C-alpha positions as CSV (number, residue, x, y, z in Angstrom):
1,X,-27.5,-18.1,5.7
2,X,-27.4,-19.4,2.3
3,X,-26.6,-16.1,0.9
4,X,-23.5,-15.3,3.7
5,X,-22.6,-19.3,3.0
6,X,-22.4,-18.6,-0.7
7,X,-20.4,-15.4,-0.7
8,X,-18.1,-16.8,1.6
9,X,-16.6,-18.7,-1.5
10,X,-16.3,-15.8,-3.1
11,X,-12.3,-15.3,-3.0
12,X,-10.6,-15.9,-5.6
13,X,-10.6,-12.3,-5.5
14,X,-7.2,-12.4,-3.4
15,X,-5.4,-11.9,-6.9
16,X,-7.1,-8.4,-7.0
17,X,-7.1,-7.6,-3.3
18,X,-3.3,-7.8,-3.3
19,X,-3.2,-5.8,-6.8
20,X,-5.5,-3.0,-5.9
21,X,-4.6,-2.8,-2.4
22,X,-0.9,-2.8,-2.7
23,X,0.0,-3.0,-6.2
24,X,4.0,-1.9,-5.9
25,X,5.7,-3.2,-8.9
26,X,9.1,-4.2,-6.5
27,X,11.0,-5.2,-9.7
28,X,14.3,-2.9,-9.3
29,X,15.5,-1.3,-6.1
30,X,16.7,1.6,-8.4
31,X,13.3,2.6,-9.6
32,X,11.3,1.8,-6.1
33,X,13.4,4.9,-4.5
34,X,12.4,7.4,-7.3
35,X,8.9,6.4,-6.9
36,X,8.7,3.4,-9.2
37,X,9.5,5.6,-12.1
38,X,11.5,4.2,-14.8
39,X,9.6,3.5,-17.8
40,X,11.6,6.3,-19.7
41,X,15.1,5.7,-18.5
42,X,17.8,3.2,-19.0
43,X,17.4,0.5,-15.7
44,X,19.8,-2.1,-16.8
45,X,18.6,-5.7,-16.7
46,X,15.6,-4.3,-14.8
47,X,14.3,-2.5,-17.8
48,X,13.0,-6.2,-18.7
49,X,10.0,-5.4,-16.4
50,X,9.5,-1.5,-16.5
51,X,10.5,-1.3,-20.4
52,X,11.6,-4.2,-22.8
53,X,12.8,-1.3,-25.4
54,X,15.3,0.2,-23.1
55,X,16.4,-3.1,-22.1
56,X,18.2,-3.1,-26.0
57,X,20.7,-0.3,-24.2
58,X,21.8,-2.7,-21.3
59,X,25.1,-4.5,-20.9
60,X,25.5,-8.0,-19.5
61,X,24.2,-7.7,-16.1
62,X,22.8,-10.1,-13.2
63,X,20.7,-8.5,-10.2
64,X,18.9,-9.8,-7.6
65,X,16.7,-7.7,-5.0
66,X,14.3,-8.5,-2.2
67,X,11.6,-6.5,0.0
68,X,10.2,-6.6,3.2
69,X,6.3,-5.8,3.3
70,X,4.8,-4.9,6.5
71,X,1.4,-3.7,5.9
72,X,-1.5,-2.7,8.7
73,X,-5.2,-2.5,7.8
74,X,-7.7,-0.3,10.2
75,X,-11.7,-1.1,10.6
76,X,-13.9,1.0,12.5
77,X,-17.8,0.7,13.0
78,X,-19.8,3.3,11.3
79,X,-20.8,6.0,13.4
80,X,-22.1,5.9,16.2
81,X,-20.4,2.3,16.5
82,X,-17.3,2.5,18.5
83,X,-15.9,-1.4,17.7
84,X,-12.3,-1.4,16.1
85,X,-10.2,-4.0,14.6
86,X,-6.8,-4.2,12.6
87,X,-5.3,-6.7,10.8
88,X,-2.9,-9.1,12.4
89,X,-0.4,-9.2,8.9
90,X,3.1,-10.9,8.7
91,X,5.7,-9.8,6.4
92,X,5.6,-10.5,3.0
93,X,8.9,-10.7,1.2
94,X,8.6,-10.3,-2.8
95,X,11.8,-10.9,-4.6
96,X,12.8,-10.0,-8.0
97,X,15.7,-11.2,-10.3
98,X,16.8,-10.1,-13.8
99,X,19.5,-10.9,-16.0
100,X,20.5,-9.0,-19.5
101,X,23.1,-10.7,-22.0
102,X,24.4,-9.0,-24.4
103,X,26.9,-11.6,-26.2
104,X,29.2,-8.9,-28.1
105,X,29.7,-5.3,-27.2
106,X,28.7,-3.7,-30.4
107,X,25.9,-6.3,-30.9
108,X,22.2,-4.7,-31.2
109,X,20.6,-7.6,-29.8
110,X,20.0,-8.1,-25.8
111,X,18.3,-11.1,-24.1
112,X,16.4,-10.5,-20.8
113,X,15.5,-13.1,-18.3
114,X,13.2,-12.3,-15.4
115,X,11.2,-13.4,-12.3
116,X,9.2,-11.1,-10.1
117,X,6.4,-11.8,-7.7
118,X,4.5,-8.8,-8.2
119,X,1.8,-9.8,-5.7
120,X,3.1,-11.9,-2.5
121,X,1.8,-10.5,0.8
122,X,-1.5,-11.3,2.8
123,X,-4.2,-10.2,5.4
124,X,-5.3,-11.9,8.5
125,X,-7.8,-10.3,11.2
126,X,-8.7,-12.3,15.1
127,X,-11.0,-15.3,14.3
128,X,-13.6,-13.7,16.4
129,X,-13.9,-10.2,14.9
130,X,-16.9,-8.6,13.5
131,X,-16.0,-9.3,9.8
132,X,-15.0,-13.0,10.2
133,X,-17.7,-14.8,8.0
134,X,-16.3,-12.6,5.2
135,X,-12.4,-13.1,6.0
136,X,-10.4,-14.6,8.8
137,X,-6.9,-14.9,7.0
138,X,-5.9,-15.1,3.4
139,X,-2.5,-15.5,1.6
140,X,-1.0,-14.9,-1.8
141,X,2.1,-16.6,-3.3
142,X,3.0,-15.6,-7.1
143,X,5.7,-15.8,-9.5
144,X,5.8,-14.6,-13.0
145,X,8.4,-15.6,-15.1
146,X,9.7,-13.3,-18.6
147,X,11.7,-13.9,-21.4
148,X,12.8,-10.6,-23.6
149,X,14.1,-10.2,-26.8
150,X,15.3,-6.3,-27.2
151,X,16.5,-4.8,-30.2
152,X,18.8,-1.4,-30.7
153,X,17.9,0.0,-33.8
154,X,20.1,3.1,-33.5
155,X,22.2,4.7,-30.9
156,X,18.6,6.5,-29.8
157,X,16.0,4.1,-30.7
158,X,15.2,0.6,-29.0
159,X,12.3,-1.9,-28.9
160,X,11.6,-5.2,-26.7
161,X,8.9,-7.8,-26.4
162,X,8.9,-10.1,-23.6
163,X,6.4,-13.4,-22.7
164,X,5.4,-13.6,-19.3
165,X,4.2,-16.7,-17.6
166,X,2.6,-16.3,-14.4
167,X,1.9,-18.9,-11.2
168,X,0.1,-18.0,-8.2
169,X,-1.2,-20.2,-5.2
170,X,-3.6,-19.2,-2.5
171,X,-5.1,-19.8,0.8
172,X,-7.8,-18.5,2.9
173,X,-10.0,-19.1,6.1
174,X,-13.3,-17.5,6.7
175,X,-15.7,-18.3,9.5
176,X,-19.1,-19.9,9.0
177,X,-22.2,-18.8,11.1
178,X,-22.7,-22.4,12.1
179,X,-21.7,-22.9,15.7
180,X,-19.7,-26.1,17.0
181,X,-20.2,-28.0,20.5
182,X,-17.8,-25.8,22.3
183,X,-19.9,-22.6,21.2
184,X,-16.8,-21.3,18.6
185,X,-17.7,-21.0,15.1
186,X,-17.3,-23.3,12.2
187,X,-14.7,-22.4,9.3
188,X,-14.2,-23.4,5.5
189,X,-10.6,-23.0,4.5
190,X,-10.2,-22.7,0.8
191,X,-6.9,-23.5,-1.2
192,X,-5.9,-23.3,-5.0
193,X,-3.3,-22.4,-7.7
194,X,-3.7,-20.8,-11.4
195,X,-1.5,-20.1,-14.1
196,X,-2.0,-17.6,-17.2
197,X,0.2,-16.1,-19.8
198,X,0.7,-12.6,-21.2
199,X,3.5,-10.6,-23.0
200,X,5.3,-7.2,-22.2
201,X,6.2,-4.7,-25.0
202,X,8.2,-1.6,-25.0
203,X,9.9,1.3,-26.9
204,X,12.7,3.7,-25.6
205,X,13.5,6.8,-27.4
206,X,16.4,9.0,-26.5
207,X,15.3,12.8,-27.8
208,X,18.5,14.5,-26.8
209,X,21.6,13.9,-24.6
210,X,19.2,15.6,-21.8
211,X,15.5,13.7,-22.4
212,X,14.3,10.1,-23.0
213,X,11.0,9.0,-23.4
214,X,9.5,5.2,-22.9
215,X,6.0,3.6,-23.9
216,X,5.3,-0.1,-22.5
217,X,2.4,-2.4,-22.3
218,X,2.2,-5.3,-20.2
219,X,-0.9,-7.2,-21.1
220,X,-3.3,-8.6,-19.3
221,X,-3.5,-12.5,-18.1
222,X,-6.3,-14.6,-18.1
223,X,-5.7,-16.9,-14.9
224,X,-7.5,-20.4,-14.8
225,X,-8.1,-22.3,-11.7
226,X,-9.3,-25.8,-11.8
227,X,-9.4,-28.3,-8.9
228,X,-9.3,-25.5,-6.1
229,X,-10.2,-27.2,-2.6
230,X,-13.3,-25.6,-0.2
231,X,-13.1,-27.7,2.8
232,X,-15.6,-27.2,5.8
233,X,-15.2,-27.5,9.3
234,X,-18.9,-27.9,10.8
235,X,-20.7,-30.1,12.9
236,X,-20.9,-33.7,11.8
237,X,-24.7,-33.4,11.5
238,X,-24.1,-30.2,8.9
239,X,-21.7,-32.2,6.9
240,X,-24.2,-33.2,3.9
241,X,-25.1,-29.1,3.7
242,X,-21.5,-28.0,3.5
243,X,-19.5,-30.8,1.7
244,X,-15.7,-30.6,0.8
245,X,-15.6,-29.8,-2.6
246,X,-13.6,-28.6,-5.3
247,X,-14.5,-25.7,-7.6
248,X,-13.1,-24.0,-10.5
249,X,-13.0,-20.0,-11.8
250,X,-11.5,-18.1,-14.6
251,X,-10.2,-14.3,-14.2
252,X,-8.9,-11.5,-16.7
253,X,-6.1,-9.7,-14.6
254,X,-5.7,-6.2,-16.1
255,X,-3.3,-4.7,-18.6
256,X,-1.1,-2.0,-17.9
257,X,0.2,0.7,-20.3
258,X,3.3,2.7,-18.7
259,X,4.9,6.2,-20.3
260,X,7.7,7.7,-18.9
261,X,9.7,10.6,-19.3
262,X,13.4,11.3,-18.1
263,X,15.0,14.7,-17.7
264,X,18.6,15.2,-17.3
265,X,18.3,18.6,-15.3
266,X,22.1,18.6,-14.5
267,X,25.2,16.7,-15.2
268,X,24.2,14.8,-11.9
269,X,20.5,14.9,-11.5
270,X,17.9,13.3,-13.3
271,X,14.1,13.6,-12.9
272,X,11.4,11.3,-13.9
273,X,7.6,11.1,-14.4
274,X,5.6,8.1,-15.1
275,X,1.8,7.6,-15.7
276,X,0.6,3.9,-15.5
277,X,-3.1,3.3,-16.7
278,X,-4.3,-0.2,-15.4
279,X,-7.5,-1.7,-17.0
280,X,-9.4,-3.0,-13.8
281,X,-12.7,-2.8,-15.7
282,X,-11.8,-6.3,-17.1
283,X,-12.6,-7.3,-13.6
284,X,-16.7,-7.1,-13.2
285,X,-18.0,-10.2,-12.4
286,X,-16.3,-13.6,-10.6
287,X,-18.2,-16.6,-11.2
288,X,-17.8,-20.1,-9.5
289,X,-18.5,-23.5,-10.3
290,X,-18.3,-26.2,-7.7
291,X,-18.0,-30.0,-8.4
292,X,-20.7,-30.7,-5.7
293,X,-23.9,-28.5,-5.3
294,X,-26.1,-28.5,-2.4
295,X,-28.7,-26.2,-1.1
296,X,-26.3,-24.2,0.9
297,X,-23.4,-24.2,-1.5
298,X,-24.5,-23.6,-5.5
299,X,-22.8,-22.0,-7.9
300,X,-22.7,-18.4,-8.0
301,X,-21.9,-15.2,-9.6
302,X,-20.7,-12.1,-7.7
303,X,-20.1,-8.5,-9.1
304,X,-17.2,-6.6,-8.4
305,X,-17.5,-3.8,-11.2
306,X,-13.8,-2.5,-10.7
307,X,-13.0,0.6,-12.6
308,X,-9.8,1.4,-14.9
309,X,-7.6,3.3,-12.9
310,X,-4.3,5.2,-13.1
311,X,-1.1,5.7,-11.1
312,X,0.9,9.0,-11.3
313,X,4.7,8.9,-10.4
314,X,7.6,11.3,-10.0
315,X,11.0,10.7,-8.6
316,X,14.4,12.4,-8.7
317,X,18.2,11.0,-8.7
318,X,21.0,12.8,-7.7
319,X,24.6,11.4,-8.4
320,X,27.2,12.9,-5.6
321,X,30.1,10.6,-7.2
322,X,30.7,7.9,-9.4
323,X,30.2,5.7,-6.3
324,X,27.4,7.2,-4.4
325,X,23.8,8.1,-5.6
326,X,20.5,9.2,-3.6
327,X,17.1,9.3,-4.7
328,X,13.4,10.1,-3.7
329,X,10.2,10.1,-5.3
330,X,6.3,9.9,-4.5
331,X,3.2,8.6,-6.1
332,X,-0.6,9.0,-6.1
333,X,-2.6,5.8,-6.6
334,X,-6.3,6.1,-7.7
335,X,-8.5,3.0,-6.2
336,X,-10.2,0.8,-8.6
337,X,-12.7,0.1,-6.1
338,X,-16.0,1.6,-6.7
339,X,-18.6,2.6,-3.8
340,X,-20.3,-0.4,-2.7
341,X,-17.3,-3.0,-3.2
342,X,-15.2,-2.5,-0.6
343,X,-14.6,-6.0,1.3
344,X,-12.2,-7.0,4.3
345,X,-9.7,-8.7,1.4
346,X,-9.9,-5.6,-0.6
347,X,-10.2,-2.7,1.7
348,X,-8.7,-0.1,-1.0
349,X,-8.9,3.5,-1.2
350,X,-6.4,6.3,-2.9
351,X,-3.1,6.0,-1.5
352,X,-0.1,8.1,-1.4
353,X,3.5,6.6,-1.8
354,X,6.7,8.0,-0.5
355,X,10.0,6.8,-1.2
356,X,13.8,7.3,-1.0
357,X,16.7,5.4,-2.2
358,X,20.6,4.8,-2.4
359,X,23.4,3.3,-4.6
360,X,26.9,2.0,-3.7
361,X,29.3,0.9,-6.2
362,X,32.4,-0.8,-6.1
363,X,33.8,-1.0,-9.5
364,X,31.4,-3.4,-11.6
365,X,29.6,-4.5,-8.4
366,X,26.1,-2.4,-7.2
367,X,24.3,-2.1,-4.0
368,X,20.8,-0.3,-4.2
369,X,18.6,-0.1,-1.1
370,X,14.9,2.0,-0.7
371,X,12.4,2.4,1.4
372,X,8.6,3.2,0.6
373,X,5.9,4.5,2.9
374,X,2.4,3.7,1.5
375,X,-0.5,5.6,3.2
376,X,-4.2,5.3,2.5
377,X,-6.7,7.7,4.1
378,X,-9.8,6.6,5.8
379,X,-12.6,5.9,3.5
380,X,-16.4,4.7,4.4
381,X,-18.4,2.1,2.6
382,X,-21.2,-0.5,2.6
383,X,-20.7,-3.7,0.5
384,X,-24.0,-4.1,-1.7
385,X,-23.9,-7.6,-1.8
386,X,-23.0,-8.2,1.9
387,X,-24.4,-5.1,3.7
388,X,-20.9,-5.1,5.8
389,X,-20.2,-1.8,6.5
390,X,-17.3,-0.1,8.1
391,X,-14.7,3.0,8.0
392,X,-11.2,1.3,6.5
393,X,-7.7,3.2,6.7
394,X,-4.1,1.4,5.4
395,X,-0.5,1.9,5.4
396,X,2.7,-0.3,4.5
397,X,6.0,-0.2,5.2
398,X,8.6,-1.6,2.4
399,X,12.3,-1.6,2.9
400,X,14.3,-3.5,0.2
401,X,17.6,-4.2,-1.0
402,X,19.2,-5.5,-4.3
403,X,22.8,-6.8,-5.5
404,X,23.9,-6.4,-8.9
405,X,26.8,-6.9,-11.1
406,X,27.8,-5.9,-14.7
407,X,30.2,-7.7,-16.9
C-alpha cells in the first residue's frame, strides 16, 4: 500500500512522457510534410526553430500554424491473460507562430520571434481499468517562447542564436487503492506548473547551388516546480494519512543536436536527410519533496534511467509550379525508455512516422498543409518498480495547416 501510494505521486514524468511518446516537433508544416526534416534547408521564419543559422537568409515573414493530434494507446495483459484496455484521449492542438524581421533588403541581420507548443497532448483511460492506480488521466500544456538573432556572414554562410523560455502546466488523476463508502476507489489529483530557460544555436552553409548543410543545437531546460498541488479524495477517517499538500521537484529536460543535408536533385525536386540526437540520459531519477509527510506519504526518489536516442528522418519536395508544391517523408524514432521502465504514461516504443504535405501560393501569401501517421509496434514490459506488466501499442493521426505572408 505504502509503495503504491508513494509512486502515485511520481507524475512529473508527463513532461517526458509526451516528449518520448510523441515528440513530433510540429513547428512548421513545410517541414512536417517532409518527415520533419529541414535543418539543412531554408525554411523562412520557421528556421528560427529548426536552424537559427538558416534564419539569416529569411525575408520578413509572418507564419501561423496549428495541428490536431488524435492518439491512441492500446494495452493487453501478458499472455495467457485476455484483458485489454484502450486510452480515451481527446484531441491535442499544438500551435506554432514565427516572425522573421529583416529591416532592409541588403541587411545581413534577421530578428526572429517564435512561440510554439512542443508538448501538448494528453492521455486518459477508463477510471476502473486495471492500471487505474498508476494512471487514470493526465493532460499537459506547454508554450515555449524564443527570440533569435541571425547573421548572414556571406552569401553561403549564416549563423544564429536564440534564447528560449519554456512554461508548462499539468493535471493528473490516479486511483488510490482505498475504497469509498459506495465501493468505488479513492483518487488523487495532481497539478502544477513550472518554467525553464535554454538556448537554440545553429549554422547553415551552402556547399553549392545543389547542396546545403545545417547543424543546430537546442539546449536542455532545467524545469523547476514549486508549489505543486496534491489533493486526495479519500474517506474522512483516512484523511490524516493522505493529506492534501504541496510538493516541489526539479528536472533537466534533454538537449537535441540536429544535423541536416538538403540536396537539389533536379531544378524542381529537393531531397532532405536529418538526424536528431536527444540526450534523454539526463533523466535518470525523479525526486519529490512534499511539504507535509506521513507514514503513507514520504519524500521519494524513483529511477527512470532513460537512454540517449536518435531519430532518422528523410523527406522530398517537388515543385509542380510556382504556386504548388507536394511533399512526402518518413522517419524512425528510437525509444529512450529502457526495458523495465514502461508505465501507462510512458508506453513508449520504437516508432515509424509517415508524412505527406502540400503548399499553395498566391503572390506572397502561402497555405501549407500536412498529414502525419505515427505507428508504434507492440512492446511487452514489466515495470521494475511497480511490477505492472503488459503489452503496449500506439498510433497517432496528425493533420495540420499553416498560413504565412512574406513582405
